[in-house]
Structures are given as C-alpha cells and as structure tokens.
N, C-alpha and C positions, 0 to 999 in steps of 0.2 A: 194371791195368798202367799205368805211366807212362813216357813217353819223356823222358829227361833230356839236354838239349843243352848245359848248362853247370853248373859247380860250384854256382852260386847257386840253381839249381832243385832240387838234390838233396834238401835238407831237406824242402821242401813235398811233393815227389813221394814221399819215403819215408813221410811221415805219412799221406798220402792212400791210398797202396797198402796200408799196414798196416791202416788203418781199414776199407777195403773188404774185405780178406781176413778180418778178424776178424768182421765182421758177416755176411758171406756163408757162411763156412766154419768159424767158431769157431776159427780158426787164423791168427794174425797174422804167421807167419813168411813172409819174402819172400826173393827171390834176384835176382841180376843176370844177365840173358841177354846172351850175346855177340852173337848174331845171331838174327833171327826170320824164318822162312819161313811166312807165313800168307796167301799170295796178296795180295789187296787189302784194306786196312783203312781205316776212318774213325773218328776219335776212339778209336783203339786197339781197335776192335771189328771183327771179321772181317765183310766184306761179300761178297767173292767167294772161293769155294773151288773148286779144280779137282784132278782126279786123271787121270793121274799128274802129280806135281809136275815141272815143267820144270827145277827146280833140281837134281834127283837123277839120277845115272847108274844103270845097271842094277846095277852092283856094290854101290854104296852102298845102294840100295833093298833088294837081297837081304840084305845084312848087317842092315838094320833088321828085316826079316821074321824072320830067324833069332833076333835078340835078343828079339823079341816072343814067339815061340813058347817060347824057353828060359825067359823070365820066367814065363809062364803055367804051364809044367810045374813050375818050381821051387817055386811057392807053391800048387800044386794048385788053380789057378783054373779055375772052370767058369762059363760064361755069356758074354754079350757084354761086351767091355771095350775100352778105347781106350788105347793106349800113345803117349805124346807124347815127342818128342825135340826138342832144339834143335841147330842145326848151324852150323858155320862153313864155310869153303871146303874144308876137308880132313877134318874129323872131326865126328861127331855124339855127343851126350851125352843120356843118359836124363834126362827131366824129371819125368814122373809117369805114373801109370796111373789112368785114370778107370774105375771099375767100373760103367760104364753106356754107353749110346749117346752119341755126340757129335751136336751140331746138324747137322754136315755128313755124317751117315751116308748120305743119299740118293745121294751121288756114288759111294760104295762099292757100294751096291745096284745102281746102274745099270751099272757096269762088270763086276760079277761075276754079276749076275742072281740074287743070293741075297737073300732076304727076312730081314734081320737080326732084325727084330722078331718074326717068326714063330719063328725058331730060338731066340730068347731065351725066348719063352713055352713052347716045348717043353721046354727045359732046366729051367725053373722048375717045370714039371709032372712032373719026374722022367724025362723022355724023353731021347733022344740026338740028336746032330746028324744031319741027313740027308745029310751029305757028309763026306769026309775032307780033310785038309790038301792032299793031292795032287790033289784034285778041283777046287780053287780055280783058276779061270782068269780072266784079265782080257781084256776085249774093248773096244777103242776107248778113248775118254776121256769125261769128264763134267765139267760145271761147274755150280755152285750159286750163286745170288744171294739174299742175305737181304733181306727187306723190313722196314724199320724204321719205327716211328711217330716221325718226327722233323720238326723245323721248319727248313727250309732258310734261312728268313729270319733265324734266330738261330744260324747256324753249325752247323746239324744237331743241335741239342740235342734230347733226348728230349721227346716231346709226348704228353700224355695227353688223353683226351676221347672224344667219340662219333665213330664212323666214319659219315660222312654218305653217302658213295658207295663201293661196293666191287663190282667185277666182275672175273671171271677169263676168259681165253680158253679155248677147248677144249683139252684135253690129248690126247696121243697116246702111242704106244709109246716115243717118244724125248723127250717133254715131260712134266714132272711138277710138280705143285703140292702143297705141304704147307702148310696154313693152319689157324689156330685161331680165326678171326673170321668174322663175317658183317656185312652192312650193318645199321647200327643198334646194333652192339655197342659197349661202352665199353672203351677202353684205359686200364688203371689206372696211376696214378703209382707204384705200389708194386712193380711187376715190370719185368723186362727189356722194352725197347721193341720187340723183334722180334715180328712178328705173322704172317709168312708166309715161305716159301722157294719159289723157282722153280728148277728144275733141267732140264738138257738133256743128251742123250747122243749122241755121234757118233763119227766116225773121228778119226784123229790130226790132221786138218787143222782149218780154222777153222769147219767146219760146225756144231759144237756151240755156238760163239759166236754164230753167226747165229740158231740155233734159240732160244737163251736170250734174245737180244736181241728176237726177234719175240714171245716170250712176255711179256717185260717191257713192251714198247711196247703190247701188247694188253691190259694190265691197267690198271684205273682204281681209284685209292684217294684219297679226300678226307676229311679229318677235320674235326670241329667239336666243340670242348669243351663246347658248349651242348647238353645232353641234354634230352629232353622233360620229364623229372622236374624238372630245375633250372629250365627255362623256365617251367614252371607255377608254381613258387614265386615266381619273379621277376615273373610276371604279377600274382599276388596282391599283392606288395609295391608294384608300380607302381599298382595300383588303389587301395590304401590311401592312397598319397601323393596321387593325383589327387583322391580324395574330400575329403581335407583341404584341398587347394588350392582346390577348388570352394567349400567351405564358408567358407574364409577370404576368398576374393575376392568372392563374391556374397552372403555373409551368410545363406545358408540351406542346409540339408542336403538331399541328394538323397533322394527317397522310393522311386522305382522307375523303372528305366531300363535299356535295352539299350546296352551299351558294347562297344568292341573294344579289346583289348590286344595290342600288338605287342612281341615280345621277340626281338630278332635277326630270324631268318627265320621264327619261329613267330608264329602269329596265333590269338587266342582270342576267341570270342564269349561275352560275360559278361552274365548276367541278374542285376542287382543290385537288392536290396530292403533298405531300412533301416526297422527297426521296433523301438520300445522300446529305443533306444540300441544296437541290435545291427545288424551288417551281414551279410546273407545273400547268398551268391554261388553261382550255378549256372553250370556250363559246358555249352555246346551238346552236347559229345560225351560227357558223363557224366550219370548219373542222380543225383537228389538235389541237395542244396546243402550248402555249408560255412558256418561262422560265422567271420568275419574280424575280427581286432582287431590293434592294434599300439601299441608304445611306443617313443618316441625316446630315444636315449642319445648321449652324447658331442657335445653341441652340434649336434644334428640331422645328424650324420654317420653314425650307426649306427641302423638301424631293426630292432627286434625285432618280427616279425609272428607272429601265432598263427593257424594254420589249424586250426580246431576245437581240439584239445588239443595239437597239435604246434607247437613254437616254432622259429623260424628267424631267424638274424641276417643282416642285409643291409647292406652298405656302400653309401652313397648319395652320388652326385654329381649335382646338378641342372643342366640346361642348357635354359633357356627352358621349353618345354612337354614336353621329353623328360628322361628320367632315365637316368643311367649307373649301373647297379646291379651289385653284385658279391656272389655267393653261393658259398661254398666256394672253388673255384679258378677260377671263371668270371665274366667280366664281360660285360655285354650292354647295348646301347642299347634302352631301353624307352619306350613311350608308350601313352597311353590316350585314346580318342576316342569321341565320340558316334557312333552308327551312321550318321547322315546326313552326318557330316564325314569318315568313314573313307576315302571315295573320293578325298579331296583330299590324303591323306598322301604320295602319290607326288610332289607338287609342293613338299614341304617340303625345305629344304636339309639336307644331311648334316652331322652334327657331326664334325669332324676334329680330330686332335691329342689327346694325352693329358697335355699339360702338362709332359712330361719336358724337362729341360734339363741343361746341364753342371753345374748346382748340386746335382744329386741322382743317386743310383745306384738304378736300377730293377731289380728282380729279373727276369731273363729267363726264369725257369722256376719251376714250382711244386715245392715240396719242403721238406725240413727243414734248418734251419741247423745245421751241425756245429760250426764254429768261427768266431769273430769276432776279427779281428786288430787292429782299431783301436778307438779310443774318442774321445769328444768332446774337441776341442782338439788332436788329433794332426795333424801335417803329413804329407801323403802325396804321393808322386811318381807320375808316369805309369808304369804297369805294376806298381805295388806291390800285393801281395795284400791284400784287404780282408776277405773272408770265404769260407767254403766252404758250398755248398748241395748236399745229397744228394738225388738224384732218380733213380728207376728203377735202383737199385743202383749208381749212379755218383756220385762226388764231383766237383762242378764248382767250380773256383776262380774267384772273381770279383775282378778286378783294377781298379784305378783307371785311368780314361782321361784324367784331368786332374791337374795339380799344384794342390793346394788344402789348406785346413784343414778338418777334420771339425767340423761344427756339432752334429750329432746322429746317433746310431745308433738306428735304429727297430726292430731285431730283436735277438734273444738266442739264444745257443746252446741247441739243443733245441727252439726254437720253429719254427712253420711259416710259410711265405710262399707267396704265389701269384704267378703271372706278372703283372707290371705294378705290383706293390707297390713303393712307395718305401721302400728299406731303409736308406739313408744320405743325410744331407743335408750339403752343404758350405757354408761361409760364402760368401755371395754376393759377387760381384765388384762 
C-alpha cells in the first residue's frame, strides 16, 4: 500500500504497489481506497488493532455482519475466513475476502472466547462448528500490538539479524502473547518483519490499554545482525589478515601461538599452528582444527578465505591494528591479539565514523535493488528518486538528500546490497 499526497507521487507509488502485489500474490491489480480504518499504522503497516472499532456504530457493524454471513452462504464457504471492507463516513464497501485467519485474530478470540484455530482444524478434519451464529456473543473490548524487527534510527525500516535479548512478561487470562521467535533466533531479510504480537482484554474503558501497555513495557527485545556463525567466519578472516601483517612487519612467520580474536561482542581463543605452508586453527570451544588459507582480490579490498573446503568472501577496511570486515549483510570491528596483550584491549580507542558524507548515498538497509532511476552524469535535486530497494516484502524508495551530479552508480537492478554499502557517488564539491 502507498499513501499518495500529491500528483507527482502517483506514478512511483503505482509502480511500487503493483510490484509488491505481483511478487506477493501473483496478481498486480491494485485499487484506490477512499478511506482506511486500521487503527494505528507505521510505514503503511498495521501496528495497533482493536475491537470493537470506535469508528463504527451498532447499525453499521450489524450491517457488516449480515453481509459477511450472506457472502459465505452465497459461495458455500466453510472454514475460517476474513472479510474486509473499506469505509467512508456514511457507507462501507466490500474489499476482499481472505480465506484464512488474519494477523489480528487474537482480538476476536479474546472478545468472543472462541478458539478460531481449533474450529478451523475441526472443519478441516470433516467436523462441525461447536457453536451456531446465534451463540456468538461479544464481551468487553480487546487491543493487539504488533512487535516488528525494525531500526528506529533508520526511520523504522525493517531490520534483519540475530535476536540478542528476548524476554516476555508473564501472561494471564486477560494478557496474551503470540510469538514465533526465541533468544538467539535469526530474523530473515526475506520475510515480513513482524515477530510477535501482544494482546489484552478488558472492559469498554481504558483498562485494556493499561494492560497492553504493561505487557509491552515488560517485554525486552534487542537485535544484533552479527550471528555466532558469521562472527566465527569473520574471526578466521581477521586472523588471516593478522598473520599476513605479522609476517610482513617482522619478517618471519608465526609457528605456534595462542591468540585472541574479537569480533564485535564475540571473543574467540585461537590455537594457531603453521606447518609446511599451511595454517591450522583450533577454537577453544570446538574439537579438532581447521585449515585456513586466503586470497586477496580487488586491490586488497576483498579477501576470499577458505575454511577447510568452504570459501567465504570478506570485504575489508583496515584501521590501524583493527579491521572493519563485512560478510554477507553484516559488518563488524575485528581485532586479533596475543594472549598476554588481550587484557589491554579495553584501553584502545574506539573507531568511529563510516566515512559517509554528502558526496555518497549509503544503503540504509539490506535487500535487492529493484529499479535504478539515475546514471552517471545525471543532475539530481533534493527529494528526487534515485533507486528502489526491496527488503522484507516491502519496496523502499531512496531519494537524494542533496542537489548534485551523479559521478558513479555502484549497484544494478536485480543486484543485492547490504546496509552501509555506498551505492551512488556524487561529484565532489
């Protein structure tokens, strides 16, 4: 969905909405909504849902119920389904019917005390509903808050990576949590960023809001794109660079030594032995050892390391005795030290800044480039669309923040980028 605030925005919004619909549903048809009642949204995605809707009066709500039942009977539908309407101040219009549960089904279950999933399974097994239409009664009101993996520092763009910390408060009869993650799990860049839902049930007053707020404030979630698997690969890459530096600086190759590798917040104890031109590495927490080798490419900016028979490509930026290494969609500050020098690491100054300036455009997110609208030599103005990056099922339009001339475009349609990549360079002032 795209919100269009001016005629100039219509074409780009039309293209993005059509692309997302085609890729997600194999149907690129779109329509224009007059008004949308979806509680609270962010980036055109629902965040807060409640029932009953304060926008509807009893007469309109009953008319909607009647239309839903009539539709299901007319097409001989059986099982759980969700009918959607759009509404203006006076009338409502049929939008679509989803032959499945909706994300916000917990609020319905809370006010009706009907387990929709159980009923759906019964029907699929050839059984019958355990209630009739006249048995459905509503009690109180309910509210649901969706929890998304997003980066608030980047305008709440979807964020993939490892969940570093995750804790939930205790639930009760009026508090409910639906989640599909645990601490240490990875949030993929290929799926929707929603990872959990919290819901509360109460009377028609603000009690349900207080309950939901208490549940949210009692939850803890912190992400980290650096997973243990990626960190280990980067540790081997940092070790390879360190051994080359030692050989170049001191004129002799290391034979056998205990070293420490730091990759972000990860720390590894390495037992390194060099013999007959090969590098053997053992980790403290693993049995056996691996054979490590590497080859430089692209003027020492890309390192291909081989861990036994597996090859990994690492983007390298050096900074004194530390290395900024990037593997897949993750960048980390890495360093390797002798065991007796490891305790002094806390006194070393932090490396700050990523070299970004107004002369470049940096990708704010990892994803696939869908369209590139500029080329070398083009003059661009503030707010002009430059390219579109698709991530987590959404297209993100990247616009110019400066008036400048394009010097070089470093990405192509269909190619992948990671957060922090320089994707366009402007002619320097």
